[in-house]
C-alpha positions as CSV (number, residue, x, y, z in Angstrom):
1,M,110.1,117.1,39.8
2,D,110.1,113.1,39.6
3,E,111.9,110.7,36.9
4,L,108.6,110.9,35.0
5,D,108.4,114.4,34.7
6,L,112.5,114.9,34.1
7,L,112.1,112.2,31.0
8,K,108.8,114.3,29.7
9,K,110.8,117.3,30.0
10,D,113.5,115.7,27.6
11,W,111.2,114.3,25.1
12,K,109.8,117.8,24.6
13,K,113.5,119.1,23.6
14,S,114.1,119.5,20.0
15,D,117.8,118.7,20.5
16,D,118.8,115.3,18.9
17,K,121.1,114.5,21.8
18,F,117.8,113.8,23.9
19,P,116.2,110.6,22.5
20,K,112.3,111.0,22.5
21,L,110.5,108.6,24.6
22,S,108.0,106.3,22.9
23,Y,104.1,106.3,24.1
24,N,104.8,102.9,25.6
25,Q,108.0,104.2,27.6
26,I,105.5,107.1,29.2
27,Y,102.8,104.6,29.9
28,S,105.3,102.4,31.7
29,M,106.5,105.4,33.8
30,I,103.0,106.4,34.7
31,L,102.1,102.7,35.7
32,K,105.2,102.3,38.0
33,R,104.3,105.6,39.6
34,S,100.7,104.9,40.0
35,S,101.6,101.3,41.3
36,S,103.8,102.7,43.9
37,I,101.2,105.2,45.0
38,V,98.4,102.7,45.5
39,K,100.8,100.4,47.3
40,W,101.7,103.3,49.9
41,I,97.8,103.8,50.2
42,F,97.7,100.2,51.3
43,I,100.4,100.2,53.8
44,I,99.2,103.3,55.4
45,S,95.9,102.2,55.8
46,I,97.0,99.0,57.6
47,L,99.4,101.4,59.7
48,E,96.7,103.6,60.9
49,F,94.8,100.6,61.8
50,V,97.9,99.3,64.0
51,L,98.0,103.0,65.3
52,W,94.6,103.2,66.5
53,T,94.3,99.6,67.9
54,G,97.7,100.3,69.8
55,I,96.0,103.7,71.3
56,A,92.9,101.6,72.4
57,F,95.0,99.0,73.9
58,F,97.1,101.8,75.9
59,I,93.8,103.3,77.1
60,K,92.2,100.0,78.0
61,D,93.6,100.3,81.5
62,T,92.4,103.8,82.1
63,E,89.7,104.2,84.9
64,S,87.0,105.6,82.5
65,M,87.4,102.5,80.4
66,K,87.4,100.1,83.2
67,R,84.0,101.6,84.2
68,F,82.8,101.7,80.8
69,E,83.6,97.8,80.3
70,S,81.9,96.9,83.6
71,Y,78.6,98.0,82.0
72,S,76.5,95.4,80.5
73,N,77.0,96.8,76.9
74,N,77.8,93.7,74.8
75,S,74.5,93.9,73.2
76,V,75.2,97.4,71.8
77,Y,79.2,97.8,71.4
78,T,80.4,94.2,70.7
79,P,78.5,94.0,67.2
80,L,79.4,97.4,66.3
81,V,83.1,96.6,67.1
82,I,82.6,93.4,65.3
83,I,80.9,95.1,62.1
84,G,83.6,97.7,62.3
85,Y,86.5,95.3,61.9
86,I,85.0,93.4,59.2
87,I,84.4,96.5,57.2
88,L,87.9,97.8,57.5
89,A,89.0,94.1,56.7
90,Y,87.0,94.7,53.4
91,F,88.6,97.8,52.8
92,F,92.3,96.5,53.2
93,Y,91.2,93.7,50.9
94,L,90.2,96.5,48.1
95,F,93.3,98.5,48.8
96,F,95.4,95.3,48.1
97,R,93.2,94.4,45.1
98,N,93.5,97.8,43.3
99,Y,97.4,97.4,43.9
100,R,97.4,94.2,42.2
101,N,95.2,95.2,39.3
102,I,97.2,98.5,38.8
103,S,100.4,96.5,39.0
104,V,99.4,94.3,35.8
105,T,97.4,96.8,33.9
106,D,98.3,96.7,30.1
107,S,96.5,99.3,28.7
108,A,95.9,103.1,29.6
109,K,92.2,102.9,29.5
110,V,92.1,100.3,32.0
111,L,94.7,101.7,33.8
112,M,92.7,104.9,34.2
113,E,89.5,102.8,35.3
114,N,91.6,101.6,38.0
115,I,92.7,105.0,39.2
116,I,89.3,106.0,39.3
117,K,88.3,103.0,41.5
118,T,91.0,103.5,43.9
119,R,90.0,107.2,44.1
120,K,86.7,106.1,45.0
121,T,87.7,103.2,47.6
122,V,89.8,105.8,49.3
123,R,86.8,108.1,49.7
124,Y,84.5,105.6,51.0
125,Y,87.1,104.4,53.4
126,V,87.6,108.1,54.8
127,L,83.7,108.5,55.1
128,F,83.1,105.1,56.8
129,N,85.9,105.8,59.4
130,L,84.3,109.3,60.0
131,G,80.8,107.9,60.0
132,Y,82.1,105.0,62.5
133,L,83.4,107.6,65.0
134,V,79.9,109.3,65.1
135,A,78.0,106.0,65.3
136,S,80.6,104.6,68.1
137,T,80.0,108.1,69.9
138,I,76.4,107.9,69.9
139,A,76.4,104.1,71.0
140,A,78.9,104.9,73.9
141,L,76.6,107.8,75.1
142,F,73.6,105.4,74.8
143,V,75.6,103.0,77.3
144,E,76.5,105.7,79.5
145,F,73.0,107.2,79.9
146,N,71.4,103.8,80.8
147,N,74.3,102.6,83.3
148,D,76.3,105.3,84.7
149,D,74.8,106.1,88.0
150,I,76.4,109.5,88.0
151,L,74.5,110.7,84.8
152,I,71.6,108.9,85.7
153,N,71.6,111.0,88.9
154,Q,72.1,114.0,87.4
155,A,69.5,113.5,84.6
156,Q,67.1,112.8,87.5
157,Q,68.0,115.8,89.2
158,A,67.5,118.0,86.3
159,A,64.1,116.6,85.5
160,A,63.2,117.3,89.0
161,S,63.9,120.9,88.7
162,G,62.5,121.4,85.5
163,E,65.7,121.7,83.6
164,I,66.0,118.4,81.4
165,F,65.7,120.2,78.3
166,K,68.9,122.4,79.2
167,F,70.6,119.3,80.7
168,Y,70.2,117.5,77.3
169,A,70.9,120.5,75.2
170,V,74.2,121.2,76.9
171,F,75.3,117.6,76.9
172,I,74.5,117.3,73.1
173,I,76.3,120.6,72.3
174,A,79.4,119.7,74.2
175,T,79.4,116.2,72.3
176,V,78.7,117.9,69.0
177,L,81.6,120.3,69.4
178,M,84.0,117.7,70.7
179,L,83.4,115.4,67.6
180,A,83.6,118.5,65.2
181,V,87.2,118.8,66.9
182,V,88.1,115.3,66.4
183,I,86.6,114.9,63.0
184,G,88.5,118.3,61.8
185,V,91.6,116.8,63.2
186,L,90.9,113.4,61.2
187,L,90.2,115.3,58.1
188,L,93.4,117.2,58.2
189,F,95.4,114.1,58.6
190,Y,93.3,112.2,55.8
191,W,94.0,115.3,53.9
192,L,97.9,115.3,54.3
193,I,98.4,111.5,53.9
194,Y,95.9,110.1,51.3
195,G,94.7,113.5,50.0
196,L,98.3,114.1,48.8
197,L,98.7,110.8,47.3
198,L,95.5,110.9,45.6
199,K,96.5,114.3,44.2
200,R,99.6,112.5,42.6
201,L,97.2,109.6,41.5
202,N,94.9,111.9,40.0
203,S,98.2,113.8,38.2
204,N,98.7,110.4,36.7
205,Y,95.3,110.2,35.5
206,N,95.4,113.5,33.6
207,E,98.6,112.4,32.0
208,L,97.0,109.4,30.8
209,K,94.3,111.3,29.4
210,K,96.6,113.3,27.3
211,L,98.6,110.2,25.9
212,E,95.1,108.5,24.7
213,I,94.1,112.0,22.8
């Protein structure tokens, strides 16, 4: 039970020794808590970006990554990476703007609107990350199939033996299963981090609705 819940509990008591809180006092507590939640959403998104960048840096020297980078893939992968960084930077800006807007909100109605905007921003951010993962995987496979001698030879052998459909079917099914596992892990991560923060933010929204009634 946090500070706001304790104060509301005291507010409801009939005993005169507990001072009753005014509308403005309750609103101020909700505003403070909402601002803190949105600030943490912004901070965690930055930390998440640093985490994935760090992982990418450490696997950069692996044999498979060196082989992939040796391919002439600048026309496919480089634009995708640049677009990804630009969109991520835009989301970081939105998270920071949501935090600043909520911090200076002076009415319950506007605060409720900003909470809704924040929830939408987080959902779009999660959807973008998952969509970008799928797009990056497809782009990587495109590069591999056009440059990896082993895959090219396997595809030619499958075509020669009349099993080209089976070859691509197995490859696609394996890729889809791998993506499903990775997306499942990411969804669990996002639910544990952003989902719980959004749940608390939604609780604040419901409290504001009660104040407005």
